[in-house]
Backbone as CSV, one residue per row, in Angstrom:
resi,resn,N_x,N_y,N_z,CA_x,CA_y,CA_z,C_x,C_y,C_z
1,UNK,-43.389,-36.506,39.107,-43.870,-36.448,37.722,-44.414,-37.812,37.328
2,UNK,-45.584,-37.786,36.645,-46.180,-39.036,36.228,-45.324,-39.698,35.160
3,UNK,-45.334,-41.064,35.147,-44.491,-41.787,34.193,-44.721,-41.385,32.755
4,UNK,-45.995,-41.182,32.381,-46.279,-40.841,30.982,-45.677,-39.486,30.608
5,UNK,-45.816,-38.518,31.550,-45.250,-37.197,31.285,-43.726,-37.251,31.215
6,UNK,-43.126,-38.063,32.087,-41.668,-38.197,32.084,-41.193,-38.795,30.770
7,UNK,-41.913,-39.820,30.309,-41.531,-40.465,29.044,-41.674,-39.475,27.893
8,UNK,-42.774,-38.697,27.904,-43.004,-37.706,26.848,-41.915,-36.639,26.852
9,UNK,-41.552,-36.170,28.063,-40.505,-35.148,28.178,-39.170,-35.678,27.675
10,UNK,-38.840,-36.915,28.024,-37.594,-37.514,27.567,-37.579,-37.642,26.039
11,UNK,-38.753,-38.014,25.489,-38.828,-38.154,24.038,-38.604,-36.817,23.339
12,UNK,-39.252,-35.760,23.908,-39.087,-34.421,23.327,-37.633,-33.962,23.423
13,UNK,-37.053,-34.141,24.607,-35.637,-33.760,24.796,-34.729,-34.530,23.853
14,UNK,-35.002,-35.813,23.720,-34.193,-36.633,22.811,-34.317,-36.170,21.380
15,UNK,-35.539,-35.791,20.974,-35.748,-35.312,19.608,-34.998,-34.006,19.373
16,UNK,-35.044,-33.095,20.377,-34.348,-31.805,20.248,-32.842,-32.011,20.159
17,UNK,-32.313,-32.860,21.072,-30.877,-33.145,21.058,-30.469,-33.794,19.735
18,UNK,-31.288,-34.713,19.252,-30.982,-35.371,17.988,-30.969,-34.396,16.829
19,UNK,-31.960,-33.478,16.812,-32.021,-32.479,15.735,-30.809,-31.554,15.775
20,UNK,-30.431,-31.122,16.996,-29.253,-30.253,17.137,-27.983,-30.982,16.709
21,UNK,-27.886,-32.273,17.068,-26.707,-33.056,16.703,-26.604,-33.190,15.184
22,UNK,-27.756,-33.425,14.521,-27.741,-33.536,13.067,-27.372,-32.217,12.411
23,UNK,-27.873,-31.104,12.974,-27.539,-29.785,12.437,-26.056,-29.504,12.598
24,UNK,-25.530,-29.833,13.782,-24.096,-29.637,14.040,-23.258,-30.484,13.099
25,UNK,-23.679,-31.734,12.897,-22.942,-32.631,12.003,-22.937,-32.108,10.573
26,UNK,-24.084,-31.535,10.152,-24.152,-31.002,8.789,-23.217,-29.810,8.623
27,UNK,-23.121,-28.973,9.687,-22.208,-27.825,9.635,-20.754,-28.311,9.584
28,UNK,-20.432,-29.311,10.367,-19.081,-29.859,10.360,-18.744,-30.430,8.984
29,UNK,-19.702,-31.153,8.394,-19.490,-31.734,7.072,-19.270,-30.644,6.020
30,UNK,-20.097,-29.579,6.117,-19.956,-28.474,5.165,-18.606,-27.783,5.322
31,UNK,-18.176,-27.641,6.586,-16.888,-26.992,6.834,-15.742,-27.799,6.247
32,UNK,-15.747,-29.106,6.499,-14.667,-29.938,5.969,-14.741,-30.024,4.446
33,UNK,-15.954,-29.994,3.890,-16.097,-30.021,2.432,-15.497,-28.777,1.809
34,UNK,-15.646,-27.632,2.496,-15.103,-26.382,1.970,-13.584,-26.422,1.893
35,UNK,-12.952,-27.221,2.760,-11.498,-27.306,2.763,-10.991,-28.550,2.038
36,UNK,-11.859,-29.186,1.287,-11.444,-30.349,0.501,-10.623,-29.904,-0.700
37,UNK,-9.850,-30.823,-1.252,-9.040,-30.509,-2.429,-9.920,-30.202,-3.628
38,UNK,-9.484,-29.238,-4.406,-10.217,-28.865,-5.612,-9.685,-29.701,-6.783
39,UNK,-10.228,-30.869,-6.963,-9.755,-31.763,-8.015,-10.079,-31.221,-9.406
40,UNK,-11.092,-30.372,-9.507,-11.428,-29.778,-10.798,-10.256,-28.968,-11.336
41,UNK,-9.598,-28.201,-10.462,-8.425,-27.425,-10.873,-7.189,-28.308,-11.019
42,UNK,-7.014,-29.232,-10.079,-5.821,-30.071,-10.087,-5.738,-30.959,-11.318
43,UNK,-6.862,-31.231,-11.958,-6.860,-32.064,-13.155,-6.357,-31.326,-14.392
44,UNK,-6.111,-30.018,-14.280,-5.622,-29.224,-15.403,-4.168,-28.823,-15.138
45,UNK,-3.294,-29.070,-16.098,-1.880,-28.751,-15.906,-1.643,-27.246,-15.794
46,UNK,-2.552,-26.431,-16.374,-2.392,-24.981,-16.273,-2.417,-24.518,-14.823
47,UNK,-3.184,-25.223,-14.004,-3.257,-24.860,-12.592,-1.887,-25.010,-11.929
48,UNK,-1.195,-26.096,-12.243,0.130,-26.318,-11.668,1.146,-25.330,-12.232
49,UNK,0.975,-24.947,-13.512,1.890,-23.992,-14.130,1.751,-22.593,-13.531
50,UNK,0.602,-22.313,-12.915,0.360,-20.978,-12.375,1.333,-20.617,-11.256
51,UNK,1.952,-21.599,-10.627,2.904,-21.313,-9.546,4.266,-20.885,-10.082
52,UNK,4.562,-21.213,-11.344,5.901,-20.954,-11.894,6.240,-19.466,-11.912
53,UNK,5.362,-18.563,-12.403,5.723,-17.138,-12.370,6.051,-16.626,-10.975
54,UNK,5.365,-17.143,-9.967,5.642,-16.693,-8.598,6.991,-17.211,-8.106
55,UNK,7.354,-18.418,-8.507,8.669,-18.956,-8.140,9.768,-18.133,-8.813
56,UNK,9.587,-17.833,-10.103,10.571,-17.023,-10.836,10.690,-15.645,-10.194
57,UNK,9.562,-15.057,-9.870,9.558,-13.742,-9.219,10.349,-13.780,-7.913
58,UNK,10.080,-14.776,-7.073,10.747,-14.871,-5.774,12.253,-15.035,-5.921
59,UNK,12.669,-15.893,-6.853,14.099,-16.129,-7.058,14.794,-14.885,-7.580
60,UNK,14.173,-14.202,-8.536,14.788,-12.998,-9.098,14.873,-11.903,-8.047
61,UNK,13.791,-11.721,-7.291,13.777,-10.668,-6.273,14.843,-10.915,-5.207
62,UNK,15.004,-12.186,-4.844,16.010,-12.525,-3.833,17.409,-12.201,-4.331
63,UNK,17.682,-12.507,-5.589,19.003,-12.239,-6.162,19.222,-10.743,-6.352
64,UNK,18.201,-10.030,-6.843,18.350,-8.605,-7.130,18.447,-7.764,-5.868
65,UNK,17.885,-8.246,-4.772,17.891,-7.472,-3.520,19.297,-7.227,-3.002
66,UNK,20.244,-8.072,-3.392,21.619,-7.933,-2.904,22.293,-6.661,-3.423
67,UNK,21.775,-6.098,-4.528,22.395,-4.913,-5.122,21.727,-3.610,-4.690
68,UNK,20.753,-3.677,-3.798,20.048,-2.474,-3.371,20.933,-1.622,-2.470
69,UNK,20.782,-0.303,-2.580,21.557,0.615,-1.746,21.037,0.595,-0.318
70,UNK,21.870,1.076,0.595,21.468,1.137,2.005,20.372,2.178,2.186
71,UNK,19.476,1.915,3.120,18.347,2.813,3.364,18.715,3.893,4.376
72,UNK,18.307,5.132,4.067,18.499,6.235,5.003,17.349,6.286,6.005
73,UNK,16.150,5.942,5.535,14.974,5.867,6.410,14.015,4.854,5.817
74,UNK,13.229,4.219,6.657,12.297,3.215,6.153,11.101,3.087,7.086
75,UNK,10.052,2.413,6.597,8.842,2.223,7.388,9.122,1.316,8.589
76,UNK,8.211,1.307,9.515,8.385,0.493,10.713,8.293,-0.993,10.381
77,UNK,8.849,-1.808,11.257,8.798,-3.252,11.066,7.355,-3.762,11.126
78,UNK,6.530,-3.124,11.946,5.131,-3.534,12.050,4.402,-3.280,10.739
79,UNK,4.652,-2.106,10.151,4.017,-1.768,8.873,4.453,-2.730,7.783
80,UNK,5.735,-3.024,7.744,6.255,-3.959,6.739,5.683,-5.361,6.958
81,UNK,5.630,-5.796,8.207,5.104,-7.127,8.514,3.639,-7.245,8.122
82,UNK,2.869,-6.180,8.300,1.459,-6.199,7.915,1.314,-6.398,6.410
83,UNK,2.135,-5.678,5.645,2.065,-5.830,4.182,2.445,-7.244,3.752
84,UNK,3.528,-7.761,4.307,3.978,-9.110,3.951,2.906,-10.135,4.301
85,UNK,2.276,-9.971,5.453,1.221,-10.896,5.874,0.054,-10.869,4.882
86,UNK,-0.430,-9.680,4.556,-1.566,-9.557,3.641,-1.233,-10.127,2.262
87,UNK,-0.045,-9.805,1.757,0.347,-10.260,0.423,0.495,-11.780,0.366
88,UNK,1.066,-12.367,1.401,1.270,-13.810,1.403,-0.026,-14.586,1.606
89,UNK,-0.891,-14.093,2.487,-2.187,-14.749,2.676,-3.009,-14.649,1.404
90,UNK,-2.937,-13.505,0.730,-3.649,-13.327,-0.534,-3.194,-14.352,-1.560
91,UNK,-1.887,-14.554,-1.659,-1.360,-15.530,-2.613,-1.771,-16.943,-2.233
92,UNK,-1.740,-17.242,-0.951,-2.136,-18.577,-0.494,-3.601,-18.853,-0.840
93,UNK,-4.462,-17.865,-0.639,-5.874,-18.031,-0.968,-6.072,-18.252,-2.470
94,UNK,-5.179,-17.673,-3.263,-5.324,-17.775,-4.707,-4.859,-19.117,-5.262
95,UNK,-3.750,-19.620,-4.762,-3.164,-20.791,-5.416,-3.331,-22.096,-4.644
96,UNK,-3.802,-22.027,-3.390,-4.021,-23.272,-2.642,-5.146,-24.071,-3.310
97,UNK,-4.950,-25.362,-3.556,-5.976,-26.174,-4.243,-7.114,-26.568,-3.310
98,UNK,-7.845,-25.565,-2.813,-8.928,-25.788,-1.858,-10.254,-25.397,-2.518
99,UNK,-11.262,-26.212,-2.319,-12.548,-25.977,-2.971,-13.206,-24.696,-2.486
100,UNK,-13.177,-24.450,-1.183,-13.761,-23.240,-0.640,-15.253,-23.132,-0.930
101,UNK,-15.759,-21.914,-1.123,-17.197,-21.726,-1.368,-17.625,-22.037,-2.799
102,UNK,-16.705,-22.458,-3.640,-17.077,-22.819,-5.009,-16.326,-22.016,-6.058
103,UNK,-16.781,-22.127,-7.294,-16.102,-21.513,-8.425,-16.905,-20.328,-8.957
104,UNK,-16.174,-19.311,-9.454,-16.833,-18.221,-10.161,-16.585,-18.332,-11.658
105,UNK,-15.671,-19.244,-12.044,-15.391,-19.508,-13.452,-15.313,-21.012,-13.670
106,UNK,-15.697,-21.479,-14.836,-15.530,-22.910,-15.127,-14.054,-23.241,-15.321
107,UNK,-13.695,-24.491,-15.112,-12.304,-24.928,-15.293,-12.062,-25.141,-16.784
108,UNK,-11.894,-24.032,-17.498,-11.738,-24.049,-18.951,-10.271,-23.884,-19.331
109,UNK,-9.810,-24.673,-20.294,-8.431,-24.555,-20.762,-8.161,-23.141,-21.287
110,UNK,-9.130,-22.573,-22.001,-8.950,-21.243,-22.579,-8.817,-20.186,-21.489
111,UNK,-9.720,-20.218,-20.517,-9.663,-19.236,-19.432,-8.360,-19.379,-18.650
112,UNK,-7.958,-20.614,-18.369,-6.716,-20.834,-17.637,-5.506,-20.350,-18.436
113,UNK,-5.537,-20.551,-19.761,-4.435,-20.086,-20.614,-4.352,-18.565,-20.593
114,UNK,-5.509,-17.892,-20.607,-5.531,-16.432,-20.516,-4.953,-15.987,-19.173
115,UNK,-5.330,-16.680,-18.109,-4.794,-16.359,-16.795,-3.285,-16.493,-16.738
116,UNK,-2.758,-17.549,-17.321,-1.301,-17.741,-17.357,-0.622,-16.634,-18.147
117,UNK,-1.250,-16.211,-19.252,-0.691,-15.128,-20.066,-0.653,-13.821,-19.277
118,UNK,-1.723,-13.547,-18.518,-1.766,-12.334,-17.691,-0.701,-12.408,-16.599
119,UNK,-0.561,-13.555,-15.982,0.484,-13.744,-14.964,1.871,-13.480,-15.532
120,UNK,2.140,-14.063,-16.699,3.460,-13.930,-17.321,3.746,-12.481,-17.702
121,UNK,2.733,-11.795,-18.258,2.900,-10.387,-18.612,3.197,-9.556,-17.364
122,UNK,2.488,-9.840,-16.272,2.735,-9.137,-15.017,4.136,-9.375,-14.497
123,UNK,4.615,-10.609,-14.622,5.971,-10.948,-14.182,7.005,-10.143,-14.955
124,UNK,6.864,-10.088,-16.282,7.833,-9.359,-17.102,7.800,-7.860,-16.796
125,UNK,6.608,-7.309,-16.560,6.517,-5.894,-16.208,7.199,-5.629,-14.878
126,UNK,6.980,-6.487,-13.891,7.603,-6.304,-12.573,9.126,-6.372,-12.667
127,UNK,9.647,-7.317,-13.443,11.104,-7.442,-13.593,11.680,-6.252,-14.342
128,UNK,10.994,-5.813,-15.410,11.436,-4.634,-16.162,11.512,-3.410,-15.246
129,UNK,10.475,-3.219,-14.448,10.447,-2.077,-13.536,11.524,-2.199,-12.458
130,UNK,11.737,-3.410,-11.973,12.769,-3.623,-10.945,14.150,-3.295,-11.492
131,UNK,14.406,-3.655,-12.726,15.703,-3.351,-13.344,15.864,-1.845,-13.554
132,UNK,14.766,-1.166,-13.894,14.829,0.282,-14.089,15.136,1.003,-12.774
133,UNK,14.631,0.480,-11.660,14.893,1.101,-10.354,16.343,0.955,-9.922
134,UNK,16.972,-0.153,-10.292,18.367,-0.378,-9.903,18.548,-0.391,-8.401
135,UNK,19.520,0.359,-7.917,19.847,0.355,-6.491,18.836,1.135,-5.651
136,UNK,17.890,1.805,-6.301,16.878,2.563,-5.560,15.753,1.675,-5.027
137,UNK,15.717,0.420,-5.469,14.636,-0.471,-5.061,14.776,-0.874,-3.595
138,UNK,13.620,-1.118,-2.970,13.601,-1.659,-1.614,12.284,-2.385,-1.403
139,UNK,12.329,-3.488,-0.666,11.105,-4.213,-0.351,10.203,-3.403,0.559
140,UNK,10.787,-2.762,1.565,10.011,-1.913,2.449,9.969,-0.497,1.875
141,UNK,9.040,0.306,2.365,8.965,1.707,1.940,10.135,2.441,2.573
142,UNK,11.029,2.984,1.750,12.234,3.611,2.294,12.778,4.675,1.346
143,UNK,13.680,5.457,1.864,14.463,6.399,1.071,15.913,5.994,1.208
144,UNK,16.575,5.799,0.070,17.960,5.353,0.073,18.914,6.538,0.197
145,UNK,20.142,6.243,0.542,21.189,7.245,0.432,21.396,7.535,-1.057
146,UNK,21.457,8.816,-1.408,21.576,9.250,-2.805,20.420,8.708,-3.656
147,UNK,19.233,8.724,-3.079,18.042,8.221,-3.759,17.730,9.093,-4.974
148,UNK,17.375,8.448,-6.086,16.999,9.148,-7.307,15.525,8.891,-7.620
149,UNK,14.878,9.880,-8.212,13.505,9.708,-8.682,13.577,9.166,-10.104
150,UNK,13.299,7.890,-10.248,13.438,7.203,-11.539,12.248,7.517,-12.445
151,UNK,12.552,7.896,-13.696,11.500,8.189,-14.667,11.839,7.595,-16.030
152,UNK,12.475,6.428,-16.011,12.809,5.735,-17.259,12.031,4.418,-17.313
153,UNK,12.049,3.777,-18.485,11.355,2.508,-18.632,9.872,2.671,-18.342
154,UNK,9.268,1.747,-17.620,7.835,1.851,-17.314,7.507,3.009,-16.386
155,UNK,8.541,3.580,-15.732,8.320,4.709,-14.832,8.058,6.010,-15.572
156,UNK,8.172,5.987,-16.884,7.819,7.184,-17.649,6.339,7.502,-17.509
157,UNK,5.504,6.441,-17.461,4.056,6.632,-17.393,3.436,6.153,-16.085
158,UNK,4.099,5.229,-15.401,3.556,4.641,-14.182,4.472,4.920,-12.999
159,UNK,3.881,5.298,-11.872,4.689,5.553,-10.680,4.977,4.275,-9.896
160,UNK,4.138,3.244,-10.079,4.309,1.998,-9.334,4.148,0.783,-10.257
161,UNK,4.950,0.686,-11.315,4.778,-0.422,-12.268,5.056,-1.805,-11.684
162,UNK,5.894,-1.883,-10.646,6.117,-3.191,-10.009,4.806,-3.687,-9.410
163,UNK,4.069,-2.790,-8.774,2.792,-3.185,-8.181,1.764,-3.506,-9.263
164,UNK,1.832,-2.783,-10.383,0.956,-3.123,-11.509,1.220,-4.556,-11.955
165,UNK,2.509,-4.897,-12.086,2.881,-6.250,-12.494,2.445,-7.296,-11.492
166,UNK,2.646,-7.008,-10.216,2.273,-7.976,-9.180,0.756,-8.180,-9.123
167,UNK,-0.002,-7.102,-9.215,-1.453,-7.236,-9.182,-1.967,-7.958,-10.426
168,UNK,-1.273,-7.783,-11.554,-1.615,-8.562,-12.749,-1.364,-10.037,-12.505
169,UNK,-0.301,-10.354,-11.774,-0.018,-11.753,-11.446,-1.106,-12.323,-10.539
170,UNK,-1.551,-11.542,-9.571,-2.655,-11.991,-8.711,-3.922,-12.208,-9.543
171,UNK,-4.213,-11.259,-10.443,-5.420,-11.370,-11.270,-5.332,-12.587,-12.184
172,UNK,-4.146,-12.817,-12.761,-3.968,-13.982,-13.613,-4.141,-15.277,-12.855
173,UNK,-3.611,-15.336,-11.644,-3.756,-16.542,-10.820,-5.223,-16.791,-10.484
174,UNK,-5.987,-15.712,-10.254,-7.408,-15.869,-9.960,-8.150,-16.459,-11.155
175,UNK,-7.759,-16.045,-12.364,-8.385,-16.604,-13.568,-8.048,-18.086,-13.720
176,UNK,-6.808,-18.438,-13.426,-6.400,-19.834,-13.544,-7.149,-20.689,-12.529
177,UNK,-7.218,-20.212,-11.287,-7.865,-20.984,-10.230,-9.379,-21.039,-10.417
178,UNK,-9.981,-19.885,-10.695,-11.427,-19.835,-10.899,-12.250,-20.024,-9.645
179,UNK,-11.619,-19.958,-8.466,-12.309,-20.174,-7.199,-12.660,-18.835,-6.548
180,UNK,-13.767,-18.822,-5.799,-14.133,-17.623,-5.062,-13.079,-17.256,-4.029
181,UNK,-12.378,-18.257,-3.499,-11.277,-17.961,-2.576,-10.228,-17.085,-3.250
182,UNK,-10.009,-17.301,-4.552,-9.036,-16.499,-5.291,-9.489,-15.047,-5.400
183,UNK,-10.792,-14.831,-5.516,-11.312,-13.461,-5.556,-11.071,-12.773,-4.217
184,UNK,-11.256,-13.520,-3.132,-10.956,-12.971,-1.807,-9.479,-12.625,-1.710
185,UNK,-8.620,-13.520,-2.229,-7.186,-13.261,-2.234,-6.835,-12.037,-3.055
186,UNK,-7.455,-11.886,-4.227,-7.198,-10.717,-5.076,-7.622,-9.437,-4.366
187,UNK,-8.766,-9.468,-3.697,-9.225,-8.292,-2.953,-8.241,-7.940,-1.838
188,UNK,-7.704,-8.958,-1.184,-6.723,-8.728,-0.123,-5.441,-8.125,-0.690
189,UNK,-5.026,-8.599,-1.870,-3.835,-8.046,-2.521,-4.054,-6.584,-2.906
190,UNK,-5.243,-6.271,-3.421,-5.560,-4.883,-3.762,-5.517,-3.999,-2.522
191,UNK,-6.020,-4.510,-1.410,-5.972,-3.770,-0.154,-4.528,-3.544,0.285
192,UNK,-3.712,-4.599,0.201,-2.318,-4.508,0.642,-1.536,-3.488,-0.177
193,UNK,-1.676,-3.555,-1.496,-0.889,-2.658,-2.348,-1.492,-1.266,-2.435
194,UNK,-2.822,-1.153,-2.257,-3.416,0.172,-2.164,-2.892,0.917,-0.953
195,UNK,-2.815,0.194,0.158,-2.248,0.785,1.378,-0.793,1.175,1.167
196,UNK,-0.022,0.293,0.527,1.408,0.564,0.338,1.634,1.747,-0.589
197,UNK,0.815,1.852,-1.637,0.949,2.977,-2.555,0.709,4.295,-1.827
198,UNK,-0.323,4.343,-0.990,-0.604,5.555,-0.242,0.565,5.973,0.636
199,UNK,1.137,5.025,1.359,2.278,5.318,2.230,3.508,5.719,1.414
200,UNK,3.713,5.058,0.301,4.892,5.336,-0.512,4.808,6.717,-1.163
201,UNK,3.614,7.102,-1.590,3.451,8.422,-2.213,3.762,9.522,-1.202
202,UNK,3.300,9.355,0.021,3.595,10.340,1.067,5.094,10.410,1.316
203,UNK,5.739,9.245,1.356,7.179,9.177,1.610,7.981,9.848,0.496
204,UNK,7.629,9.560,-0.753,8.364,10.134,-1.893,8.096,11.630,-2.024
205,UNK,6.883,12.040,-1.703,6.570,13.467,-1.754,7.386,14.237,-0.720
206,UNK,7.561,13.624,0.461,8.367,14.264,1.502,9.835,14.348,1.085
207,UNK,10.304,13.348,0.323,11.715,13.309,-0.072,12.022,14.207,-1.266
208,UNK,11.085,14.296,-2.224,11.387,15.008,-3.476,10.545,16.259,-3.698
209,UNK,9.534,16.470,-2.864,8.777,17.709,-2.906,8.156,18.038,-4.249
210,UNK,8.457,19.236,-4.765,7.855,19.735,-6.002,8.168,18.834,-7.189
211,UNK,9.345,18.218,-7.189,9.717,17.331,-8.295,8.762,16.138,-8.367
212,UNK,8.403,15.588,-7.210,7.498,14.448,-7.205,6.069,14.876,-7.529
213,UNK,5.669,16.052,-7.091,4.336,16.549,-7.418,4.184,16.720,-8.926
214,UNK,5.243,17.219,-9.576,5.206,17.358,-11.034,5.116,15.983,-11.694
215,UNK,5.847,15.025,-11.150,5.813,13.655,-11.672,4.419,13.055,-11.523
216,UNK,3.772,13.317,-10.413,2.413,12.813,-10.176,1.440,13.363,-11.216
217,UNK,1.597,14.623,-11.558,0.687,15.231,-12.529,0.883,14.667,-13.936
218,UNK,2.076,14.149,-14.201,2.408,13.683,-15.552,2.346,12.168,-15.697
219,UNK,1.908,11.448,-14.651,1.940,9.981,-14.680,0.693,9.416,-14.028
220,UNK,0.604,8.093,-14.053,-0.493,7.361,-13.418,0.090,6.431,-12.365
221,UNK,-0.697,6.118,-11.343,-0.196,5.260,-10.280,-0.003,3.809,-10.766
222,UNK,-1.033,3.238,-11.383,-0.974,1.827,-11.768,-1.339,1.563,-13.225
223,UNK,-2.400,2.217,-13.703,-2.906,1.944,-15.047,-3.096,3.231,-15.815
224,UNK,-2.433,3.405,-16.964,-2.583,4.618,-17.759,-4.044,4.873,-18.134
225,UNK,-4.486,6.072,-17.876,-5.837,6.449,-18.233,-6.895,6.072,-17.231
226,UNK,-6.565,5.252,-16.247,-7.547,4.773,-15.275,-7.216,5.186,-13.842
227,UNK,-6.008,4.868,-13.399,-5.646,5.151,-12.009,-4.144,5.408,-11.890
């Protein structure tokens, strides 16, 4: 190869390699930027307060679980593990102070306050429903020994008020965070609890038959008048 052609080829190759290196570097920079801390949220105390309802929920659930009756039958460990995984990843996406792909809401004190109010309302509904269930409650989908079909408290109108409360907490956290990652987390939570509701309805229908079918006709799954 003639020297001039060799020099030209090397220059072209060098330019291509340089362009690819710059493109790769820009992708790396964008990736690390997406996982940078979201200082816009961290500068607001409401963002830090958003974790409190979840801490209260976890502590109460842990204490209340000790009074649950023994299970006669329950879902598989794989099914339960899948739900726990989806629910926990959803929460992590919602409350982790990561910038991600950006914001869908401005970091407004008013919006964050509304989000906290929705979270708190969801927490109280979940606790009220948990108390109404008493010993019939279980973290996994199960049928207890001497299981009763509860129709008091929020169960008069809703078949799954605990899930209504929890999804309200997810929605409230998304409002507080205002990040697109939180919307992804909320969608994941809806998927997790939608799946669980379907499995639970089949389980309760098998256990209570016509009584549960009548209850279904007279109630709503999550939201009165909507679903």
